[in-house]
All heavy atoms as a GROMACS GRO file, in nm:
protein
  526
    1MET      N    1  -5.799  -1.507  -0.475
    1MET     CA    2  -5.770  -1.649  -0.484
    1MET      C    3  -5.624  -1.676  -0.448
    1MET      O    4  -5.596  -1.770  -0.376
    1MET     CB    5  -5.803  -1.696  -0.626
    1MET     CG    6  -5.778  -1.842  -0.647
    1MET     SD    7  -5.925  -1.932  -0.601
    1MET     CE    8  -5.881  -2.090  -0.660
    2THR      N    9  -5.533  -1.594  -0.499
    2THR     CA   10  -5.392  -1.618  -0.467
    2THR      C   11  -5.365  -1.592  -0.320
    2THR      O   12  -5.274  -1.651  -0.263
    2THR     CB   13  -5.300  -1.528  -0.552
    2THR    OG1   14  -5.334  -1.392  -0.530
    2THR    CG2   15  -5.313  -1.563  -0.699
    3HIS      N   16  -5.443  -1.504  -0.262
    3HIS     CA   17  -5.426  -1.477  -0.119
    3HIS      C   18  -5.454  -1.603  -0.036
    3HIS      O   19  -5.381  -1.635   0.056
    3HIS     CB   20  -5.520  -1.363  -0.077
    3HIS     CG   21  -5.511  -1.329   0.068
    3HIS    ND1   22  -5.399  -1.272   0.123
    3HIS    CD2   23  -5.599  -1.343   0.169
    3HIS    CE1   24  -5.419  -1.254   0.251
    3HIS    NE2   25  -5.540  -1.297   0.282
    4ILE      N   26  -5.558  -1.674  -0.070
    4ILE     CA   27  -5.592  -1.798   0.000
    4ILE      C   28  -5.485  -1.902  -0.022
    4ILE      O   29  -5.444  -1.972   0.071
    4ILE     CB   30  -5.730  -1.850  -0.045
    4ILE    CG1   31  -5.839  -1.751  -0.003
    4ILE    CG2   32  -5.758  -1.986   0.013
    4ILE    CD1   33  -5.975  -1.781  -0.060
    5LEU      N   34  -5.434  -1.912  -0.143
    5LEU     CA   35  -5.330  -2.010  -0.174
    5LEU      C   36  -5.204  -1.978  -0.094
    5LEU      O   37  -5.142  -2.069  -0.037
    5LEU     CB   38  -5.299  -2.009  -0.324
    5LEU     CG   39  -5.193  -2.105  -0.370
    5LEU    CD1   40  -5.235  -2.248  -0.340
    5LEU    CD2   41  -5.166  -2.089  -0.518
    6SER      N   42  -5.164  -1.852  -0.088
    6SER     CA   43  -5.043  -1.817  -0.014
    6SER      C   44  -5.060  -1.843   0.135
    6SER      O   45  -4.965  -1.879   0.204
    6SER     CB   46  -5.004  -1.672  -0.041
    6SER     OG   47  -5.099  -1.584   0.012
    7ARG      N   48  -5.180  -1.824   0.188
    7ARG     CA   49  -5.203  -1.855   0.329
    7ARG      C   50  -5.185  -2.003   0.356
    7ARG      O   51  -5.127  -2.042   0.458
    7ARG     CB   52  -5.345  -1.812   0.372
    7ARG     CG   53  -5.352  -1.669   0.408
    7ARG     CD   54  -5.478  -1.624   0.473
    7ARG     NE   55  -5.581  -1.720   0.499
    7ARG     CZ   56  -5.705  -1.690   0.533
    7ARG    NH1   57  -5.740  -1.564   0.542
    7ARG    NH2   58  -5.795  -1.782   0.556
    8ASP      N   59  -5.233  -2.086   0.264
    8ASP     CA   60  -5.217  -2.230   0.280
    8ASP      C   61  -5.069  -2.269   0.276
    8ASP      O   62  -5.022  -2.350   0.356
    8ASP     CB   63  -5.293  -2.307   0.172
    8ASP     CG   64  -5.444  -2.299   0.192
    8ASP    OD1   65  -5.488  -2.270   0.306
    8ASP    OD2   66  -5.517  -2.322   0.093
    9VAL      N   67  -4.997  -2.209   0.185
    9VAL     CA   68  -4.854  -2.238   0.173
    9VAL      C   69  -4.782  -2.194   0.300
    9VAL      O   70  -4.699  -2.267   0.354
    9VAL     CB   71  -4.795  -2.170   0.048
    9VAL    CG1   72  -4.643  -2.180   0.047
    9VAL    CG2   73  -4.853  -2.230  -0.078
   10ASP      N   74  -4.815  -2.075   0.349
   10ASP     CA   75  -4.752  -2.025   0.472
   10ASP      C   76  -4.785  -2.115   0.590
   10ASP      O   77  -4.700  -2.141   0.676
   10ASP     CB   78  -4.798  -1.883   0.501
   10ASP     CG   79  -4.737  -1.781   0.408
   10ASP    OD1   80  -4.636  -1.814   0.342
   10ASP    OD2   81  -4.791  -1.669   0.400
   11ARG      N   82  -4.907  -2.162   0.595
   11ARG     CA   83  -4.948  -2.251   0.704
   11ARG      C   84  -4.868  -2.381   0.700
   11ARG      O   85  -4.824  -2.432   0.803
   11ARG     CB   86  -5.098  -2.279   0.692
   11ARG     CG   87  -5.157  -2.336   0.818
   11ARG     CD   88  -5.308  -2.343   0.810
   11ARG     NE   89  -5.366  -2.210   0.819
   11ARG     CZ   90  -5.467  -2.166   0.746
   11ARG    NH1   91  -5.523  -2.243   0.657
   11ARG    NH2   92  -5.514  -2.044   0.762
   12GLN      N   93  -4.847  -2.435   0.581
   12GLN     CA   94  -4.770  -2.558   0.567
   12GLN      C   95  -4.624  -2.536   0.608
   12GLN      O   96  -4.564  -2.620   0.674
   12GLN     CB   97  -4.776  -2.609   0.423
   12GLN     CG   98  -4.910  -2.666   0.385
   12GLN     CD   99  -4.917  -2.702   0.238
   12GLN    OE1  100  -4.828  -2.669   0.160
   12GLN    NE2  101  -5.025  -2.770   0.199
   13ARG      N  102  -4.567  -2.423   0.569
   13ARG     CA  103  -4.429  -2.393   0.607
   13ARG      C  104  -4.416  -2.379   0.758
   13ARG      O  105  -4.320  -2.426   0.819
   13ARG     CB  106  -4.381  -2.266   0.538
   13ARG     CG  107  -4.358  -2.285   0.389
   13ARG     CD  108  -4.311  -2.159   0.323
   13ARG     NE  109  -4.184  -2.116   0.378
   13ARG     CZ  110  -4.145  -1.990   0.388
   13ARG    NH1  111  -4.222  -1.893   0.347
   13ARG    NH2  112  -4.028  -1.962   0.438
   14ALA      N  113  -4.514  -2.313   0.820
   14ALA     CA  114  -4.511  -2.296   0.965
   14ALA      C  115  -4.522  -2.431   1.035
   14ALA      O  116  -4.458  -2.455   1.136
   14ALA     CB  117  -4.624  -2.203   1.010
   15GLN      N  118  -4.603  -2.519   0.980
   15GLN     CA  119  -4.618  -2.653   1.038
   15GLN      C  120  -4.484  -2.727   1.034
   15GLN      O  121  -4.444  -2.793   1.129
   15GLN     CB  122  -4.722  -2.732   0.958
   15GLN     CG  123  -4.775  -2.852   1.031
   15GLN     CD  124  -4.889  -2.814   1.122
   15GLN    OE1  125  -4.962  -2.721   1.091
   15GLN    NE2  126  -4.905  -2.881   1.232
   16GLY      N  127  -4.413  -2.714   0.923
   16GLY     CA  128  -4.282  -2.777   0.909
   16GLY      C  129  -4.182  -2.722   1.008
   16GLY      O  130  -4.100  -2.795   1.062
   17ARG      N  131  -4.186  -2.590   1.031
   17ARG     CA  132  -4.094  -2.529   1.127
   17ARG      C  133  -4.122  -2.578   1.269
   17ARG      O  134  -4.030  -2.596   1.347
   17ARG     CB  135  -4.105  -2.378   1.122
   17ARG     CG  136  -4.025  -2.318   1.010
   17ARG     CD  137  -4.019  -2.168   1.022
   17ARG     NE  138  -4.066  -2.113   0.895
   17ARG     CZ  139  -4.170  -2.034   0.878
   17ARG    NH1  140  -4.239  -1.994   0.981
   17ARG    NH2  141  -4.205  -1.992   0.760
   18LYS      N  142  -4.248  -2.597   1.303
   18LYS     CA  143  -4.281  -2.646   1.436
   18LYS      C  144  -4.224  -2.784   1.458
   18LYS      O  145  -4.176  -2.817   1.566
   18LYS     CB  146  -4.433  -2.650   1.456
   18LYS     CG  147  -4.494  -2.517   1.483
   18LYS     CD  148  -4.642  -2.531   1.510
   18LYS     CE  149  -4.708  -2.398   1.533
   18LYS     NZ  150  -4.853  -2.411   1.555
   19GLN      N  151  -4.227  -2.867   1.357
   19GLN     CA  152  -4.178  -3.004   1.370
   19GLN      C  153  -4.026  -3.006   1.382
   19GLN      O  154  -3.971  -3.094   1.446
   19GLN     CB  155  -4.222  -3.088   1.250
   19GLN     CG  156  -4.371  -3.112   1.247
   19GLN     CD  157  -4.418  -3.179   1.119
   19GLN    OE1  158  -4.339  -3.200   1.027
   19GLN    NE2  159  -4.546  -3.211   1.113
   20GLN      N  160  -3.959  -2.909   1.323
   20GLN     CA  161  -3.813  -2.904   1.330
   20GLN      C  162  -3.765  -2.833   1.456
   20GLN      O  163  -3.647  -2.829   1.483
   20GLN     CB  164  -3.757  -2.828   1.210
   20GLN     CG  165  -3.776  -2.901   1.080
   20GLN     CD  166  -3.727  -2.818   0.963
   20GLN    OE1  167  -3.684  -2.705   0.980
   20GLN    NE2  168  -3.737  -2.873   0.844
   21GLY      N  169  -3.854  -2.778   1.532
   21GLY     CA  170  -3.820  -2.698   1.651
   21GLY      C  171  -3.746  -2.778   1.756
   21GLY      O  172  -3.696  -2.888   1.732
   22LYS      N  173  -3.739  -2.723   1.873
   22LYS     CA  174  -3.665  -2.786   1.982
   22LYS      C  175  -3.736  -2.913   2.027
   22LYS      O  176  -3.838  -2.907   2.093
   22LYS     CB  177  -3.652  -2.690   2.099
   22LYS     CG  178  -3.567  -2.571   2.071
   22LYS     CD  179  -3.554  -2.486   2.195
   22LYS     CE  180  -3.468  -2.366   2.168
   22LYS     NZ  181  -3.454  -2.284   2.288
   23GLN      N  182  -3.679  -3.024   1.993
   23GLN     CA  183  -3.731  -3.152   2.039
   23GLN      C  184  -3.619  -3.223   2.116
   23GLN      O  185  -3.549  -3.307   2.062
   23GLN     CB  186  -3.778  -3.237   1.922
   23GLN     CG  187  -3.901  -3.182   1.853
   23GLN     CD  188  -3.948  -3.271   1.741
   23GLN    OE1  189  -3.878  -3.362   1.700
   23GLN    NE2  190  -4.066  -3.244   1.692
   24LYS      N  191  -3.603  -3.185   2.239
   24LYS     CA  192  -3.497  -3.244   2.321
   24LYS      C  193  -3.551  -3.367   2.390
   24LYS      O  194  -3.594  -3.362   2.504
   24LYS     CB  195  -3.446  -3.143   2.423
   24LYS     CG  196  -3.372  -3.026   2.361
   24LYS     CD  197  -3.314  -2.940   2.470
   24LYS     CE  198  -3.235  -2.827   2.408
   24LYS     NZ  199  -3.174  -2.743   2.510
   25ASP      N  200  -3.548  -3.476   2.321
   25ASP     CA  201  -3.594  -3.600   2.381
   25ASP      C  202  -3.471  -3.685   2.409
   25ASP      O  203  -3.434  -3.773   2.332
   25ASP     CB  204  -3.690  -3.673   2.287
   25ASP     CG  205  -3.753  -3.795   2.352
   25ASP    OD1  206  -3.750  -3.803   2.476
   25ASP    OD2  207  -3.804  -3.882   2.280
   26ASP      N  208  -3.404  -3.654   2.520
   26ASP     CA  209  -3.283  -3.728   2.554
   26ASP      C  210  -3.312  -3.845   2.646
   26ASP      O  211  -3.221  -3.911   2.694
   26ASP     CB  212  -3.179  -3.635   2.617
   26ASP     CG  213  -3.234  -3.551   2.729
   26ASP    OD1  214  -3.351  -3.572   2.768
   26ASP    OD2  215  -3.162  -3.463   2.779
   27GLY      N  216  -3.439  -3.870   2.673
   27GLY     CA  217  -3.476  -3.985   2.754
   27GLY      C  218  -3.453  -3.967   2.903
   27GLY      O  219  -3.452  -4.064   2.977
   28LEU      N  220  -3.435  -3.844   2.946
   28LEU     CA  221  -3.410  -3.818   3.087
   28LEU      C  222  -3.531  -3.753   3.152
   28LEU      O  223  -3.604  -3.678   3.088
   28LEU     CB  224  -3.290  -3.724   3.104
   28LEU     CG  225  -3.156  -3.773   3.054
   28LEU    CD1  226  -3.052  -3.663   3.068
   28LEU    CD2  227  -3.112  -3.897   3.127
   29THR      N  228  -3.547  -3.782   3.278
   29THR     CA  229  -3.652  -3.716   3.354
   29THR      C  230  -3.600  -3.577   3.391
   29THR      O  231  -3.478  -3.552   3.385
   29THR     CB  232  -3.686  -3.793   3.482
   29THR    OG1  233  -3.571  -3.791   3.567
   29THR    CG2  234  -3.728  -3.936   3.452
   30PRO      N  235  -3.688  -3.487   3.428
   30PRO     CA  236  -3.641  -3.353   3.467
   30PRO      C  237  -3.538  -3.357   3.580
   30PRO      O  238  -3.442  -3.280   3.581
   30PRO     CB  239  -3.769  -3.282   3.510
   30PRO     CG  240  -3.876  -3.348   3.431
   30PRO     CD  241  -3.834  -3.492   3.420
   31GLU      N  242  -3.557  -3.448   3.674
   31GLU     CA  243  -3.462  -3.460   3.786
   31GLU      C  244  -3.325  -3.506   3.736
   31GLU      O  245  -3.221  -3.451   3.776
   31GLU     CB  246  -3.516  -3.558   3.891
   31GLU     CG  247  -3.426  -3.573   4.012
   31GLU     CD  248  -3.409  -3.445   4.090
   31GLU    OE1  249  -3.503  -3.364   4.092
   31GLU    OE2  250  -3.300  -3.426   4.148
   32GLN      N  251  -3.323  -3.604   3.646
   32GLN     CA  252  -3.196  -3.651   3.591
   32GLN      C  253  -3.128  -3.540   3.511
   32GLN      O  254  -3.006  -3.524   3.516
   32GLN     CB  255  -3.219  -3.772   3.502
   32GLN     CG  256  -3.261  -3.896   3.575
   32GLN     CD  257  -3.306  -4.006   3.480
   32GLN    OE1  258  -3.362  -3.980   3.374
   32GLN    NE2  259  -3.280  -4.130   3.518
   33ARG      N  260  -3.207  -3.463   3.439
   33ARG     CA  261  -3.152  -3.353   3.360
   33ARG      C  262  -3.091  -3.247   3.451
   33ARG      O  263  -2.982  -3.195   3.423
   33ARG     CB  264  -3.264  -3.293   3.274
   33ARG     CG  265  -3.214  -3.206   3.163
   33ARG     CD  266  -3.326  -3.164   3.068
   33ARG     NE  267  -3.380  -3.278   2.997
   33ARG     CZ  268  -3.504  -3.327   3.012
   33ARG    NH1  269  -3.588  -3.268   3.093
   33ARG    NH2  270  -3.544  -3.432   2.945
   34ARG      N  271  -3.157  -3.217   3.563
   34ARG     CA  272  -3.103  -3.120   3.658
   34ARG      C  273  -2.970  -3.169   3.716
   34ARG      O  274  -2.875  -3.092   3.730
   34ARG     CB  275  -3.202  -3.096   3.772
   34ARG     CG  276  -3.304  -2.988   3.742
   34ARG     CD  277  -3.381  -2.950   3.867
   34ARG     NE  278  -3.472  -3.054   3.910
   34ARG     CZ  279  -3.596  -3.070   3.865
   34ARG    NH1  280  -3.642  -2.988   3.775
   34ARG    NH2  281  -3.672  -3.168   3.910
   35GLU      N  282  -2.964  -3.298   3.749
   35GLU     CA  283  -2.840  -3.354   3.804
   35GLU      C  284  -2.728  -3.347   3.702
   35GLU      O  285  -2.614  -3.311   3.735
   35GLU     CB  286  -2.863  -3.498   3.848
   35GLU     CG  287  -2.952  -3.513   3.969
   35GLU     CD  288  -2.984  -3.658   4.002
   35GLU    OE1  289  -2.928  -3.748   3.938
   35GLU    OE2  290  -3.067  -3.680   4.092
   36ARG      N  291  -2.758  -3.380   3.577
   36ARG     CA  292  -2.658  -3.376   3.471
   36ARG      C  293  -2.607  -3.234   3.452
   36ARG      O  294  -2.486  -3.210   3.443
   36ARG     CB  295  -2.719  -3.428   3.340
   36ARG     CG  296  -2.623  -3.424   3.223
   36ARG     CD  297  -2.693  -3.437   3.092
   36ARG     NE  298  -2.784  -3.323   3.073
   36ARG     CZ  299  -2.875  -3.317   2.980
   36ARG    NH1  300  -2.895  -3.417   2.898
   36ARG    NH2  301  -2.952  -3.211   2.967
   37ASP      N  302  -2.699  -3.138   3.449
   37ASP     CA  303  -2.660  -2.999   3.429
   37ASP      C  304  -2.580  -2.945   3.547
   37ASP      O  305  -2.483  -2.872   3.528
   37ASP     CB  306  -2.784  -2.912   3.406
   37ASP     CG  307  -2.854  -2.946   3.275
   37ASP    OD1  308  -2.795  -3.018   3.192
   37ASP    OD2  309  -2.969  -2.900   3.258
   38ALA      N  310  -2.618  -2.984   3.668
   38ALA     CA  311  -2.545  -2.939   3.787
   38ALA      C  312  -2.403  -2.994   3.785
   38ALA      O  313  -2.307  -2.923   3.818
   38ALA     CB  314  -2.618  -2.982   3.913
   39LYS      N  315  -2.389  -3.119   3.746
   39LYS     CA  316  -2.256  -3.180   3.740
   39LYS      C  317  -2.169  -3.110   3.636
   39LYS      O  318  -2.052  -3.080   3.661
   39LYS     CB  319  -2.269  -3.329   3.705
   39LYS     CG  320  -2.138  -3.401   3.703
   39LYS     CD  321  -2.157  -3.548   3.671
   39LYS     CE  322  -2.023  -3.618   3.660
   39LYS     NZ  323  -2.038  -3.757   3.615
   40ALA      N  324  -2.227  -3.080   3.521
   40ALA     CA  325  -2.152  -3.011   3.416
   40ALA      C  326  -2.111  -2.872   3.462
   40ALA      O  327  -1.999  -2.827   3.435
   40ALA     CB  328  -2.236  -3.003   3.289
   41LEU      N  329  -2.199  -2.804   3.534
   41LEU     CA  330  -2.167  -2.671   3.584
   41LEU      C  331  -2.055  -2.676   3.687
   41LEU      O  332  -1.964  -2.593   3.686
   41LEU     CB  333  -2.292  -2.606   3.645
   41LEU     CG  334  -2.279  -2.462   3.688
   41LEU    CD1  335  -2.244  -2.373   3.570
   41LEU    CD2  336  -2.408  -2.416   3.752
   42GLN      N  337  -2.058  -2.776   3.775
   42GLN     CA  338  -1.952  -2.790   3.875
   42GLN      C  339  -1.818  -2.817   3.808
   42GLN      O  340  -1.715  -2.763   3.849
   42GLN     CB  341  -1.985  -2.904   3.972
   42GLN     CG  342  -2.096  -2.872   4.068
   42GLN     CD  343  -2.135  -2.991   4.153
   42GLN    OE1  344  -2.098  -3.105   4.124
   42GLN    NE2  345  -2.213  -2.967   4.258
   43GLU      N  346  -1.818  -2.902   3.705
   43GLU     CA  347  -1.694  -2.931   3.634
   43GLU      C  348  -1.640  -2.806   3.566
   43GLU      O  349  -1.520  -2.780   3.568
   43GLU     CB  350  -1.717  -3.041   3.531
   43GLU     CG  351  -1.743  -3.177   3.593
   43GLU     CD  352  -1.783  -3.282   3.490
   43GLU    OE1  353  -1.796  -3.249   3.371
   43GLU    OE2  354  -1.802  -3.398   3.530
   44LYS      N  355  -1.730  -2.727   3.509
   44LYS     CA  356  -1.688  -2.604   3.442
   44LYS      C  357  -1.628  -2.506   3.542
   44LYS      O  358  -1.524  -2.445   3.516
   44LYS     CB  359  -1.809  -2.541   3.373
   44LYS     CG  360  -1.778  -2.415   3.297
   44LYS     CD  361  -1.902  -2.362   3.228
   44LYS     CE  362  -1.874  -2.233   3.157
   44LYS     NZ  363  -1.996  -2.180   3.092
   45GLU      N  364  -1.693  -2.492   3.659
   45GLU     CA  365  -1.641  -2.403   3.762
   45GLU      C  366  -1.507  -2.452   3.815
   45GLU      O  367  -1.418  -2.372   3.844
   45GLU     CB  368  -1.742  -2.389   3.875
   45GLU     CG  369  -1.865  -2.310   3.836
   45GLU     CD  370  -1.972  -2.310   3.944
   45GLU    OE1  371  -1.963  -2.389   4.039
   45GLU    OE2  372  -2.066  -2.230   3.931
   46ALA      N  373  -1.490  -2.583   3.827
   46ALA     CA  374  -1.364  -2.639   3.875
   46ALA      C  375  -1.252  -2.610   3.775
   46ALA      O  376  -1.140  -2.575   3.815
   46ALA     CB  377  -1.378  -2.789   3.898
   47ARG      N  378  -1.282  -2.625   3.646
   47ARG     CA  379  -1.180  -2.595   3.544
   47ARG      C  380  -1.142  -2.448   3.548
   47ARG      O  381  -1.025  -2.412   3.539
   47ARG     CB  382  -1.233  -2.630   3.404
   47ARG     CG  383  -1.229  -2.776   3.371
   47ARG     CD  384  -1.250  -2.800   3.222
   47ARG     NE  385  -1.370  -2.736   3.172
   47ARG     CZ  386  -1.489  -2.794   3.161
   47ARG    NH1  387  -1.504  -2.918   3.201
   47ARG    NH2  388  -1.592  -2.729   3.111
   48LYS      N  389  -1.242  -2.362   3.566
   48LYS     CA  390  -1.216  -2.219   3.570
   48LYS      C  391  -1.133  -2.183   3.693
   48LYS      O  392  -1.040  -2.102   3.686
   48LYS     CB  393  -1.348  -2.143   3.572
   48LYS     CG  394  -1.336  -1.997   3.542
   48LYS     CD  395  -1.473  -1.935   3.522
   48LYS     CE  396  -1.461  -1.791   3.479
   48LYS     NZ  397  -1.592  -1.730   3.455
   49ALA      N  398  -1.164  -2.244   3.808
   49ALA     CA  399  -1.089  -2.218   3.930
   49ALA      C  400  -0.946  -2.269   3.916
   49ALA      O  401  -0.851  -2.203   3.961
   49ALA     CB  402  -1.158  -2.284   4.049
   50ALA      N  403  -0.928  -2.385   3.854
   50ALA     CA  404  -0.794  -2.440   3.836
   50ALA      C  405  -0.712  -2.351   3.744
   50ALA      O  406  -0.592  -2.330   3.766
   50ALA     CB  407  -0.803  -2.581   3.779
   51GLN      N  408  -0.776  -2.297   3.642
   51GLN     CA  409  -0.704  -2.208   3.550
   51GLN      C  410  -0.664  -2.080   3.622
   51GLN      O  411  -0.553  -2.030   3.603
   51GLN     CB  412  -0.793  -2.175   3.430
   51GLN     CG  413  -0.724  -2.091   3.325
   51GLN     CD  414  -0.815  -2.059   3.208
   51GLN    OE1  415  -0.934  -2.085   3.213
   51GLN    NE2  416  -0.758  -2.002   3.105
   52ALA      N  417  -0.753  -2.027   3.705
   52ALA     CA  418  -0.722  -1.905   3.779
   52ALA      C  419  -0.611  -1.931   3.881
   52ALA      O  420  -0.524  -1.847   3.901
   52ALA     CB  421  -0.846  -1.852   3.849
   53ALA      N  422  -0.612  -2.049   3.944
   53ALA     CA  423  -0.510  -2.083   4.042
   53ALA      C  424  -0.375  -2.103   3.976
   53ALA      O  425  -0.271  -2.078   4.037
   53ALA     CB  426  -0.551  -2.208   4.118
   54ALA      N  427  -0.376  -2.146   3.854
   54ALA     CA  428  -0.251  -2.170   3.782
   54ALA      C  429  -0.194  -2.040   3.725
   54ALA      O  430  -0.098  -2.043   3.649
   54ALA     CB  431  -0.273  -2.271   3.671
   55GLY      N  432  -0.257  -1.930   3.758
   55GLY     CA  433  -0.208  -1.801   3.709
   55GLY      C  434  -0.253  -1.774   3.568
   55GLY      O  435  -0.194  -1.692   3.499
   56GLY      N  436  -0.353  -1.841   3.526
   56GLY     CA  437  -0.403  -1.822   3.389
   56GLY      C  438  -0.492  -1.701   3.380
   56GLY      O  439  -0.612  -1.712   3.371
   57ALA      N  440  -0.432  -1.586   3.384
   57ALA     CA  441  -0.509  -1.463   3.374
   57ALA      C  442  -0.534  -1.429   3.228
   57ALA      O  443  -0.541  -1.314   3.191
   57ALA     CB  444  -0.435  -1.350   3.444
   58SER      N  445  -0.545  -1.529   3.148
   58SER     CA  446  -0.567  -1.506   3.006
   58SER      C  447  -0.716  -1.492   2.980
   58SER      O  448  -0.784  -1.587   2.947
   58SER     CB  449  -0.509  -1.621   2.924
   58SER     OG  450  -0.574  -1.741   2.957
   59ASP      N  451  -0.762  -1.371   2.998
   59ASP     CA  452  -0.902  -1.342   2.972
   59ASP      C  453  -0.913  -1.303   2.825
   59ASP      O  454  -0.853  -1.206   2.781
   59ASP     CB  455  -0.949  -1.228   3.063
   59ASP     CG  456  -1.099  -1.208   3.057
   59ASP    OD1  457  -1.165  -1.287   2.988
   59ASP    OD2  458  -1.148  -1.114   3.122
   60SER      N  459  -0.988  -1.379   2.749
   60SER     CA  460  -0.995  -1.356   2.605
   60SER      C  461  -1.053  -1.219   2.572
   60SER      O  462  -1.030  -1.166   2.466
   60SER     CB  463  -1.078  -1.465   2.538
   60SER     OG  464  -1.211  -1.462   2.586
   61LYS      N  465  -1.127  -1.160   2.665
   61LYS     CA  466  -1.184  -1.029   2.639
   61LYS      C  467  -1.078  -0.920   2.641
   61LYS      O  468  -1.090  -0.818   2.577
   61LYS     CB  469  -1.290  -0.996   2.746
   61LYS     CG  470  -1.411  -1.085   2.740
   61LYS     CD  471  -1.507  -1.046   2.851
   61LYS     CE  472  -1.622  -1.145   2.859
   61LYS     NZ  473  -1.707  -1.119   2.973
   62ASN      N  474  -0.971  -0.941   2.719
   62ASN     CA  475  -0.872  -0.836   2.737
   62ASN      C  476  -0.742  -0.862   2.663
   62ASN      O  477  -0.640  -0.802   2.692
   62ASN     CB  478  -0.841  -0.820   2.887
   62ASN     CG  479  -0.962  -0.768   2.962
   62ASN    OD1  480  -1.041  -0.693   2.905
   62ASN    ND2  481  -0.975  -0.807   3.087
   63LYS      N  482  -0.742  -0.953   2.569
   63LYS     CA  483  -0.618  -0.983   2.496
   63LYS      C  484  -0.575  -0.862   2.413
   63LYS      O  485  -0.654  -0.807   2.337
   63LYS     CB  486  -0.637  -1.102   2.403
   63LYS     CG  487  -0.624  -1.234   2.474
   63LYS     CD  488  -0.622  -1.347   2.375
   63LYS     CE  489  -0.601  -1.478   2.446
   63LYS     NZ  490  -0.606  -1.590   2.356
   64GLY      N  491  -0.452  -0.824   2.427
   64GLY     CA  492  -0.398  -0.717   2.346
   64GLY      C  493  -0.447  -0.579   2.384
   64GLY      O  494  -0.423  -0.483   2.312
   65ASN      N  495  -0.515  -0.566   2.494
   65ASN     CA  496  -0.567  -0.435   2.535
   65ASN      C  497  -0.496  -0.383   2.658
   65ASN      O  498  -0.555  -0.319   2.742
   65ASN     CB  499  -0.718  -0.444   2.563
   65ASN     CG  500  -0.798  -0.471   2.439
   65ASN    OD1  501  -0.754  -0.440   2.329
   65ASN    ND2  502  -0.916  -0.527   2.456
   66SER      N  503  -0.367  -0.410   2.669
   66SER     CA  504  -0.294  -0.366   2.787
   66SER      C  505  -0.268  -0.216   2.776
   66SER      O  506  -0.233  -0.164   2.671
   66SER     CB  507  -0.163  -0.442   2.801
   66SER     OG  508  -0.082  -0.416   2.688
   67LYS      N  509  -0.285  -0.147   2.888
   67LYS     CA  510  -0.262  -0.003   2.891
   67LYS      C  511  -0.116   0.021   2.930
   67LYS      O  512  -0.062  -0.044   3.016
   67LYS     CB  513  -0.354   0.064   2.994
   67LYS     CG  514  -0.498   0.055   2.954
   67LYS     CD  515  -0.586   0.127   3.053
   67LYS     CE  516  -0.731   0.117   3.012
   67LYS     NZ  517  -0.819   0.184   3.107
   68LYS      N  518  -0.056   0.119   2.864
   68LYS     CA  519   0.086   0.151   2.891
   68LYS      C  520   0.097   0.284   2.955
   68LYS      O  521   0.028   0.374   2.937
   68LYS     CB  522   0.166   0.148   2.761
   68LYS     CG  523   0.176   0.008   2.705
   68LYS     CD  524   0.259   0.009   2.580
   68LYS     CE  525   0.266  -0.131   2.522
   68LYS     NZ  526   0.344  -0.136   2.403
   0.00000   0.00000   0.00000
């Protein structure tokens, strides 16, 4: 009997998790979303290129790991 009860409880919890899942309803069509993402990627690449051009060799992965 408790086995059946626990299955019901687990089923209800799983139902709740599905409702809280990824619901990206930003009101955009897939084409608009692609354009938005492409624009954001271009801006990110431009910032990275500008930082590299400005001599910003500050790579966070290599901080403090200089070889002597």
